[in-house]
C-alpha positions as CSV (number, residue, x, y, z in Angstrom):
1,X,-109.2,-32.7,-14.5
2,X,-105.8,-33.7,-15.8
3,X,-105.5,-36.3,-13.0
4,X,-109.0,-37.7,-13.9
5,X,-107.9,-38.2,-17.6
6,X,-104.7,-39.9,-16.5
7,X,-106.6,-42.1,-14.2
8,X,-109.1,-43.1,-16.9
9,X,-106.2,-43.9,-19.3
10,X,-104.5,-46.0,-16.7
11,X,-107.7,-48.0,-16.2
12,X,-108.0,-48.5,-20.0
13,X,-104.4,-49.6,-20.2
14,X,-104.9,-52.0,-17.3
15,X,-108.0,-53.5,-19.0
16,X,-106.1,-53.9,-22.3
17,X,-103.2,-55.6,-20.4
18,X,-105.6,-58.0,-18.7
19,X,-107.4,-58.8,-22.0
20,X,-104.1,-59.5,-23.7
21,X,-103.1,-61.8,-20.8
22,X,-106.4,-63.7,-21.1
23,X,-106.0,-64.0,-24.8
24,X,-102.5,-65.3,-24.4
25,X,-103.7,-67.9,-21.8
26,X,-106.5,-68.9,-24.1
27,X,-104.1,-69.4,-27.0
28,X,-101.8,-71.3,-24.8
29,X,-104.6,-73.6,-23.6
30,X,-105.8,-74.1,-27.2
31,X,-102.3,-75.0,-28.4
32,X,-102.0,-77.5,-25.5
33,X,-105.4,-79.0,-26.4
34,X,-104.4,-79.3,-30.0
35,X,-101.1,-80.9,-29.0
36,X,-102.9,-83.4,-26.8
37,X,-105.4,-84.2,-29.6
38,X,-102.6,-84.7,-32.1
39,X,-100.8,-87.0,-29.7
40,X,-104.0,-89.0,-29.1
41,X,-104.6,-89.3,-32.8
42,X,-101.0,-90.5,-33.4
43,X,-101.3,-93.1,-30.6
44,X,-104.6,-94.4,-32.0
45,X,-103.1,-94.8,-35.4
46,X,-100.2,-96.7,-34.0
47,X,-102.3,-99.1,-32.0
48,X,-105.4,-99.6,-34.2
49,X,-106.1,-100.2,-37.9
50,X,-106.3,-96.8,-39.7
51,X,-110.0,-97.0,-40.5
52,X,-110.8,-97.9,-36.9
53,X,-108.6,-95.1,-35.5
54,X,-110.4,-92.6,-37.8
55,X,-113.8,-93.7,-36.5
56,X,-112.7,-93.2,-32.9
57,X,-111.2,-89.8,-33.7
58,X,-114.6,-88.8,-35.3
59,X,-116.4,-89.6,-32.1
60,X,-117.4,-93.3,-32.1
61,X,-116.9,-94.8,-28.7
62,X,-118.2,-98.4,-29.2
63,X,-117.0,-100.1,-32.3
64,X,-118.4,-103.5,-33.1
65,X,-119.0,-104.8,-36.6
66,X,-120.2,-108.0,-38.1
67,X,-118.5,-109.3,-41.3
68,X,-120.4,-112.0,-43.2
69,X,-117.4,-113.1,-45.1
70,X,-113.7,-112.5,-44.3
71,X,-110.5,-114.4,-44.5
72,X,-108.2,-115.1,-41.6
73,X,-104.5,-116.0,-41.5
74,X,-102.5,-117.6,-38.8
75,X,-98.8,-118.1,-39.1
76,X,-96.2,-119.6,-36.7
77,X,-92.4,-119.8,-36.7
78,X,-91.7,-123.6,-36.8
79,X,-89.4,-124.7,-33.9
80,X,-89.3,-121.3,-32.4
81,X,-88.8,-122.5,-28.8
82,X,-85.7,-124.7,-29.4
83,X,-84.4,-122.3,-32.0
84,X,-84.3,-119.4,-29.5
85,X,-83.7,-121.3,-26.3
86,X,-80.0,-120.3,-26.1
87,X,-80.4,-116.8,-27.7
88,X,-79.9,-113.6,-25.7
89,X,-83.3,-112.0,-24.9
90,X,-82.3,-108.9,-27.0
91,X,-81.6,-111.2,-30.0
92,X,-84.9,-113.0,-29.6
93,X,-86.7,-109.7,-29.7
94,X,-84.7,-108.4,-32.7
95,X,-85.6,-111.7,-34.4
96,X,-89.3,-111.4,-33.8
97,X,-89.4,-107.6,-34.6
98,X,-87.7,-108.3,-37.9
99,X,-90.0,-111.1,-38.8
100,X,-93.2,-109.3,-37.8
101,X,-92.2,-106.1,-39.5
102,X,-91.6,-108.1,-42.7
103,X,-95.0,-109.7,-42.4
104,X,-96.6,-106.3,-41.8
105,X,-95.1,-104.9,-45.0
106,X,-96.5,-107.9,-46.9
107,X,-99.9,-107.4,-45.3
108,X,-100.0,-103.7,-46.2
109,X,-98.9,-104.5,-49.8
110,X,-101.9,-106.8,-50.3
111,X,-104.5,-104.8,-48.4
112,X,-104.6,-107.1,-45.4
113,X,-104.5,-106.1,-41.7
114,X,-102.3,-107.5,-39.0
115,X,-104.7,-108.1,-36.0
116,X,-102.2,-109.2,-33.4
117,X,-99.2,-111.3,-32.5
118,X,-99.2,-114.0,-29.8
119,X,-95.7,-115.1,-28.9
120,X,-94.2,-116.2,-32.2
121,X,-97.6,-116.4,-33.8
122,X,-99.0,-113.9,-36.2
123,X,-102.6,-113.3,-37.0
124,X,-104.0,-111.2,-39.9
125,X,-107.3,-110.7,-41.7
126,X,-108.7,-109.5,-45.0
127,X,-112.3,-108.3,-45.4
128,X,-112.2,-106.8,-41.9
129,X,-112.1,-104.1,-40.6
130,X,-112.6,-103.0,-44.3
131,X,-114.9,-105.2,-46.3
132,X,-113.8,-106.3,-49.8
133,X,-115.0,-108.9,-52.2
134,X,-111.6,-110.4,-53.1
135,X,-110.4,-111.0,-49.5
136,X,-109.5,-114.7,-50.2
137,X,-107.3,-113.7,-53.2
138,X,-105.6,-110.9,-51.3
139,X,-104.7,-113.1,-48.3
140,X,-103.7,-116.0,-50.5
141,X,-101.2,-113.7,-52.2
142,X,-100.0,-112.5,-48.8
143,X,-99.5,-116.0,-47.6
144,X,-97.6,-117.0,-50.7
145,X,-95.2,-114.1,-50.3
146,X,-94.7,-114.8,-46.6
147,X,-93.3,-118.2,-47.6
148,X,-90.7,-116.7,-49.9
149,X,-87.1,-116.8,-48.6
150,X,-86.2,-113.9,-46.3
151,X,-82.6,-113.0,-45.6
152,X,-82.2,-112.6,-41.8
153,X,-79.5,-110.1,-40.8
154,X,-76.2,-111.3,-39.4
155,X,-77.0,-109.8,-36.0
156,X,-79.8,-112.4,-35.7
157,X,-78.2,-115.4,-37.5
158,X,-75.0,-115.3,-35.4
159,X,-77.1,-116.2,-32.4
160,X,-79.1,-119.1,-34.1
161,X,-78.0,-122.7,-33.7
162,X,-75.9,-124.1,-36.6
163,X,-77.8,-125.1,-39.8
164,X,-81.0,-123.5,-38.6
165,X,-83.7,-123.2,-41.2
166,X,-86.2,-120.4,-40.9
167,X,-89.6,-121.9,-41.7
168,X,-93.2,-120.9,-41.1
169,X,-96.5,-122.7,-41.1
170,X,-99.6,-120.9,-42.3
171,X,-103.3,-121.6,-42.0
172,X,-106.2,-119.9,-43.8
173,X,-110.0,-120.0,-43.4
174,X,-113.0,-118.0,-44.6
175,X,-116.1,-117.3,-42.6
176,X,-118.2,-114.8,-40.7
177,X,-116.6,-112.9,-37.8
178,X,-117.2,-110.0,-35.4
179,X,-114.6,-107.3,-35.1
180,X,-114.3,-104.5,-32.6
181,X,-112.3,-102.4,-30.2
182,X,-111.8,-103.8,-26.7
183,X,-110.4,-102.2,-23.6
184,X,-110.7,-98.7,-22.0
185,X,-107.3,-97.3,-21.1
186,X,-105.4,-99.8,-23.3
187,X,-107.3,-100.2,-26.6
188,X,-106.9,-103.1,-29.1
189,X,-108.8,-104.2,-32.2
190,X,-109.6,-107.9,-32.3
191,X,-111.8,-110.3,-34.2
192,X,-113.9,-113.1,-32.9
193,X,-115.9,-116.1,-34.0
194,X,-115.7,-119.8,-34.9
195,X,-114.0,-118.8,-38.2
196,X,-111.0,-117.5,-36.1
197,X,-110.8,-120.8,-34.3
198,X,-110.9,-122.8,-37.5
199,X,-108.1,-120.7,-39.1
200,X,-106.0,-121.4,-36.0
201,X,-106.6,-125.1,-36.4
202,X,-105.6,-124.9,-40.1
203,X,-102.2,-123.5,-38.9
204,X,-101.7,-125.9,-36.0
205,X,-102.5,-128.9,-38.2
206,X,-100.5,-127.7,-41.2
207,X,-96.9,-128.5,-42.2
208,X,-93.7,-126.5,-42.2
209,X,-93.3,-124.3,-45.3
210,X,-96.9,-124.9,-46.4
211,X,-100.2,-123.1,-46.5
212,X,-103.0,-125.2,-45.1
213,X,-106.5,-124.1,-46.0
214,X,-110.1,-125.1,-45.2
215,X,-112.6,-126.2,-47.8
216,X,-114.5,-122.9,-47.2
217,X,-111.4,-120.9,-48.1
218,X,-110.8,-123.1,-51.1
219,X,-114.3,-122.5,-52.3
220,X,-114.1,-118.8,-51.8
221,X,-110.8,-118.7,-53.7
222,X,-112.2,-120.6,-56.6
223,X,-115.1,-118.2,-56.7
224,X,-113.2,-115.0,-56.6
225,X,-109.5,-115.8,-57.1
226,X,-109.3,-114.9,-60.8
227,X,-106.0,-115.9,-62.5
228,X,-103.9,-116.6,-59.4
229,X,-100.7,-118.5,-60.0
230,X,-101.6,-121.1,-57.5
231,X,-103.0,-124.6,-57.3
232,X,-105.1,-126.3,-54.6
233,X,-103.8,-129.7,-53.5
234,X,-106.4,-131.8,-51.8
235,X,-105.0,-133.1,-48.5
236,X,-108.0,-135.2,-47.6
237,X,-110.1,-135.4,-44.5
238,X,-108.6,-134.6,-41.1
239,X,-110.1,-135.2,-37.7
240,X,-109.6,-132.0,-35.8
241,X,-110.4,-131.6,-32.1
242,X,-113.5,-129.4,-31.6
243,X,-114.2,-129.4,-35.3
244,X,-114.8,-133.0,-36.3
245,X,-113.8,-134.2,-39.7
246,X,-112.8,-131.5,-42.2
247,X,-111.7,-131.6,-45.8
248,X,-108.6,-129.5,-46.3
249,X,-106.1,-128.4,-48.9
250,X,-102.6,-127.2,-49.4
251,X,-102.2,-123.9,-51.4
252,X,-99.2,-124.3,-53.7
253,X,-97.6,-122.1,-56.3
254,X,-98.5,-123.1,-59.8
255,X,-95.9,-124.9,-61.9
256,X,-97.2,-123.6,-65.2
């Protein structure tokens, strides 16, 4: 009888040990899954706009949106190729990282979103991926601040050619666009449409140290710009490849 009781207790103890082992394994798997989920969320927030990352985390797998009115900015470092031709690769990367981080901070300040960089080019938007009524005003403020003098660190300037001036050229346009996430393993948020091409043309046909804008952007800014300390200087009509003849303007700080 005593042996039967001991045997029964041994079985119960073995069952308890096995249950504890299974619970420990389950907790370990749960912790690992949570860690993977957290890492995925962090990666999405590093590579995508916050609002888009949140939508993907909540379960959306195909993100494509139409924006009837948004403003797009293109900026380019003037003379980048000759400026950096003799610079060490590490200095070139430090230069661009510094400049783009500076632009990113300005974009965040004004509620705009960096879309991507292409070489020494920088592309941003306002009104997408989050719609807003004052997108032209916000991106105009961003562009004006981007033109303000920026002090490059000595670790960069020591590698630049003598008497180098850091200047950028900016183009702005307003129109309808499509925005969405592309890719499978490597995700990216991008925007598409004729408005994007026009904004790019505004930049490429602009001038160093100036903000070149389309008539559509100028009209949107007049409609919603409020009391911005800026003026629109009519540049006249330009013949632009693929666009025909366009009336454009320079966005200047107000002298009042």
